C-alpha positions in Angstrom: 0.0 0.0 0.0 2.9 2.4 0.7 4.1 3.7 -2.6 7.3 5.8 -2.8 8.1 7.7 0.4 4.8 9.0 1.7 1.9 8.0 -0.5 -0.7 5.4 0.2 -2.2 3.6 -2.9 -5.3 1.7 -2.1 -5.5 -1.6 -4.0 -9.2 -1.8 -3.4 -10.2 1.9 -3.4 -12.6 2.8 -0.6 -15.8 4.6 -1.7 -17.2 8.0 -0.7 -20.8 6.9 -0.4 -22.2 10.1 1.1 -21.3 13.6 2.1 -22.8 16.5 4.1 -22.1 20.2 3.7 -23.4 23.1 5.8 -22.3 26.7 5.3 -23.0 30.2 6.6 -24.6 33.3 5.0 -21.5 34.5 3.1 -20.8 31.1 1.6 -24.5 30.9 0.7 -24.1 34.1 -1.4 -21.1 32.8 -3.3 -21.0 31.1 -6.7 -21.1 27.5 -5.3 -24.2 28.0 -3.1 -26.3 25.5 -5.1 -23.8 22.7 -4.2 -24.3 22.9 -0.4 -26.8 20.8 1.5 -27.8 23.5 4.1 -27.2 27.2 4.2 -27.7 29.2 7.4 -28.9 32.8 7.1 -27.0 34.0 10.2 -23.8 33.1 12.1 -25.4 32.4 15.5 -27.6 29.4 14.4 -29.6 29.8 17.6 -26.6 29.4 19.9 -25.2 31.6 22.7 -21.5 31.6 21.5 -19.7 31.3 18.2 -18.0 28.1 19.4 -21.3 26.4 20.0 -22.5 27.6 16.6 -19.4 25.9 15.0 -20.1 22.7 16.8 -23.7 22.7 15.5 -22.4 23.1 11.9 -20.4 19.9 12.2 -23.2 18.0 14.0 -25.6 19.0 11.2 -23.1 18.0 8.4 -22.7 14.6 10.1 -26.4 14.0 10.3 -26.9 14.9 6.7 -24.1 12.5 5.6 -25.7 9.7 7.5 -29.1 10.4 6.0 -27.6 10.4 2.5 -25.7 7.2 3.2 -28.9 5.6 4.5 -27.1 4.2 7.5 -27.7 4.7 11.2 -25.3 6.3 13.6 -24.8 2.9 15.3 -23.5 1.5 12.0 -20.7 4.1 11.8 -17.5 2.5 13.1 -15.3 5.6 13.4 -15.4 9.3 13.2 -12.1 11.0 12.3 -12.2 14.8 12.7 -10.6 18.0 13.7 -10.9 21.8 13.6 -9.1 25.0 14.4 -10.3 25.5 17.9 -8.0 24.9 20.9 -8.1 21.2 21.8 -10.2 20.7 18.6 -13.3 21.2 20.7 -15.8 21.5 17.8 -15.0 18.0 16.6 -14.7 16.6 20.1 -18.0 18.0 21.3 -19.7 16.9 18.1 -18.2 13.4 18.6 -19.7 13.4 22.1 -23.2 13.8 20.6 -22.5 11.2 17.9 -21.3 8.7 20.5 -19.1 6.7 18.0 -15.4 5.7 18.3 -13.5 8.9 17.7 -10.1 9.8 16.4 -9.3 13.5 16.8 -6.7 15.0 14.4 -5.2 18.5 13.8 -3.6 19.8 10.7 -5.1 23.3 10.7 -6.9 23.9 7.3 -5.5 20.7 5.8 -7.5 18.7 8.3 -10.1 17.9 5.7 -7.8 15.8 3.6 -5.8 14.4 6.6 -9.1 13.1 8.1 -10.2 11.7 4.7 -6.9 10.0 4.1 -6.9 8.3 7.6 -10.6 7.3 7.3 -9.8 5.7 3.9 -6.8 3.9 5.3 -8.9 2.5 8.1 -11.5 1.2 5.7 -9.1 0.0 3.0 -7.2 -2.0 5.7 -10.3 -3.7 6.9 -10.4 -1.8 10.1 -13.9 -0.5 9.5 -16.9 -0.9 7.3 -17.9 2.7 7.6 -15.8 5.7 8.7 -16.7 9.3 8.6 -14.2 12.2 8.0 -15.2 15.7 9.0 -14.1 19.2 9.9 -15.5 22.6 10.5 -14.6 26.3 10.9 -16.4 29.5 11.7 -15.3 33.0 10.8 -16.0 34.5 14.2 -14.3 31.7 16.2 -11.2 31.8 14.1 -10.9 35.6 14.2 -11.3 35.6 18.0 -8.7 32.9 18.5 -6.1 33.8 16.0 -6.4 37.5 15.3 -8.9 40.0 16.7 -12.5 39.4 17.8 -15.0 40.7 15.2 -16.4 43.2 17.7 -13.0 44.9 17.7 -13.6 45.9 14.1 -9.9 46.0 13.1 -9.0 46.5 9.4 -7.2 43.8 7.6 -4.5 44.0 4.9 -5.3 42.7 1.3 -3.2 39.6 2.0 -5.6 38.5 4.8 -8.1 35.7 4.1 -11.7 35.2 5.2 -12.4 32.1 7.3 -15.2 30.0 5.9 -18.2 29.4 8.2 -19.2 25.8 7.5 -18.6 22.1 8.0 -18.1 19.2 5.6 -18.2 15.4 6.2 -17.7 12.3 4.1 -18.6 8.7 4.8 -16.1 6.2 3.4 -17.1 2.6 2.9 -15.6 -0.6 1.6 -18.1 -0.7 -1.3 -21.0 1.2 -2.6 -22.0 3.9 -5.1 -19.9 7.0 -5.4 -16.4 8.3 -6.2 -13.4 6.3 -5.0 -10.3 7.3 -3.2 -7.2 5.9 -5.0 -4.3 7.5 -3.2 -3.3 9.9 -0.4 0.0 11.7 0.1 0.9 12.9 3.5 2.6 16.3 3.7 5.8 17.4 5.4 6.2 20.5 7.5 7.5 23.4 5.5 8.6 26.7 7.1 10.2 29.5 5.1 10.2 31.9 8.0 7.0 33.9 7.4 5.5 35.2 10.7 2.6 37.3 9.5 -0.8 35.6 10.4 -2.4 37.9 7.8 -0.4 36.4 5.0 -1.0 32.7 5.4 -1.3 32.1 1.6 2.3 32.9 1.1 3.3 30.8 4.1 1.4 27.7 2.9 2.3 27.8 -0.8 5.6 25.9 -0.4 3.9 23.1 1.5 1.4 22.7 -1.3 4.1 22.6 -4.0 6.1 20.0 -2.0 3.2 17.7 -1.5 2.1 17.9 -5.2 5.6 17.1 -6.3 5.9 14.3 -3.8 2.6 12.8 -5.0 3.6 12.9 -8.6 7.0 11.4 -7.8 5.6 8.6 -5.7 2.8 7.6 -8.1 4.7 8.2 -11.3 1.7 10.3 -12.5 1.9 13.4 -14.6 -0.3 16.5 -13.6 -2.4 15.8 -16.7 -3.6 12.5 -15.1 -6.0 14.7 -13.2 -8.8 16.9 -14.6 -8.2 19.3 -11.7 -5.6 19.8 -9.0 -7.2 21.9 -6.2 -5.3 23.4 -3.3 -7.1 24.1 -0.1 -6.9 27.8 0.7 -4.0 29.5 -0.8 -6.3 32.2 -2.1 -5.2 35.2 -4.2 -1.7 35.5 -2.7 -0.6 32.0 -2.2 -2.0 30.4 -5.4 0.0 32.5 -7.8 3.1 31.8 -5.7 2.5 28.0 -5.9 1.9 28.2 -9.6 5.2 30.0 -10.2 7.1 27.6 -7.9 5.7 24.6 -9.8 6.6 26.1 -13.2 10.1 27.0 -11.9 10.5 23.4 -10.7 9.5 22.0 -14.1 6.1 20.6 -13.2 3.9 20.8 -16.4 0.7 21.9 -14.8 -1.9 24.0 -16.8 -3.4 27.1 -15.3 -6.9 26.0 -16.2 -6.3 22.7 -14.4 -4.7 24.2 -11.2 -7.4 25.7 -9.0 -7.9 26.8 -5.4 -10.9 26.3 -3.1 -10.3 29.6 -1.4 -10.8 31.4 -4.8 -13.7 29.2 -5.9 -16.1 29.6 -2.9 -16.5 33.4 -3.0 -17.0 36.1 -5.7 -14.2 38.4 -4.7 -15.5 41.1 -7.0 -18.8 41.3 -5.0 -17.9 40.0 -1.6 -15.6 41.6 0.9 -13.4 38.6 1.6 -9.9 40.1 1.1 -7.6 37.6 -0.6 -10.2 34.8 -0.6 -11.4 31.9 1.6 -9.6 29.9 4.3 -10.4 27.7 7.2 -10.8 24.0 7.8 -14.2 24.0 6.1 -12.8 25.7 2.9 -11.5 22.6 1.1 -14.1 20.4 2.9 -17.2 22.1 1.6 -15.8 22.8 -1.8 -14.7 19.1 -2.2 -17.7 17.4 -0.6 -20.1 19.8 -2.1 -19.0 21.2 -5.5 -16.2 18.9 -6.7 -17.9 15.6 -5.9 -21.1 16.7 -7.5 -19.1 17.4 -10.7 -17.6 13.9 -10.6 -21.0 12.3 -10.1 -22.3 14.4 -13.0 -19.5 13.1 -15.3 -17.9 16.5 -15.7 -14.7 15.4 -13.9 -13.2 11.9 -13.6 -10.1 12.5 -11.5 -9.2 15.2 -9.0 -6.3 15.7 -6.6 -7.3 17.8 -3.5 -4.3 19.3 -1.8 -5.6 20.8 1.5 -3.2 23.3 3.0 -2.7 24.3 6.7 -0.9 26.9 8.7 0.1 25.3 12.0 0.4 28.4 14.1 -1.2 29.0 17.5 -1.9 32.1 19.5 1.0 31.1 21.8 3.5 30.5 19.0 2.6 33.8 17.4 2.9 35.7 20.7 6.4 34.2 21.2 7.5 35.4 17.7 7.6 32.0 16.1 7.4 31.6 12.3 4.5 29.7 10.8 5.1 26.0 10.0 2.8 24.7 7.2 1.6 21.4 5.8 -0.4 20.1 2.9 -2.2 16.7 2.6 -3.4 15.4 -0.7 -6.1 12.9 -1.6 -6.8 11.5 -5.1 -10.5 11.0 -5.8 -11.8 9.4 -9.0 -15.0 8.3 -10.6 -16.0 4.7 -10.7 -16.4 2.9 -13.9 -19.3 0.5 -14.6 -17.4 -2.3 -12.8 -17.0 -0.3 -9.6 -13.3 0.5 -10.1 -11.6 3.8 -10.7 -12.2 5.7 -13.9 -10.4 4.3 -16.9 -7.7 6.3 -18.8 
């Protein structure tokens, strides 16, 4: 199953049989609004704190995925999840309500693909029949923890990104209808010394490039193997940097093929989102909502989702540390009529 240095190739690819996506009001006004299962009209969602609101987002996404999969909560073997909050409390408290065996993970905004890679590994190895991967973020919780509370009303530079309010979950099974997961490449920590939490796109770009190159080297695939290679949340600053780095390193990737979830989820001409989207839910809702629907519709056959994460904390920032970053990649492909990955 281990291919090359850090890629898992699944001989019997596990299947994404169902997903659940829930987003907030700004995401509901973006160009991908029709691809989400539930859109909330406000940030509070009937809760007394932002943190409780975020937890509800993840709980709802999990419930929707179970409904789509037509399985009960008791049939779910494992929940693999994480988020941006201290001690990943959104995922932990959501898992408390779900009452299923739980594996908590943290990889900042790359948690969506880390959790999906691990859930797939568990299922592919026979360790579970059904495993759920999930993550969430909330604009107000992230601002309060990592920058300034929204009530403070501070202005942000153009390089800053807008944290997605939302949650995305996927249920992975040994067999069934849906796209299959053929490979996952685990990222390495990359740190080029950037310390500015308002410029995370530039900080994360090298990690995305390293993981993309590592995936291609391990699998022997060319970028053209995929219809789309989608980074998590490099947005308007980091994505051009990653594009230039790949070109400089001789990776033949087309600009129309190389996309970014942080640029896809909002209309930057009409919405005040600075450089674009970010947050754990960014790559999660774009992948589990928009991209998988395109695969099911036959518009895409193979995608590589490279979720990016800035692994800073309030403590590390206060102590003047630079921002270590990581990117985790998962290859998702359409099934053919025989239940295998899409043919060449």
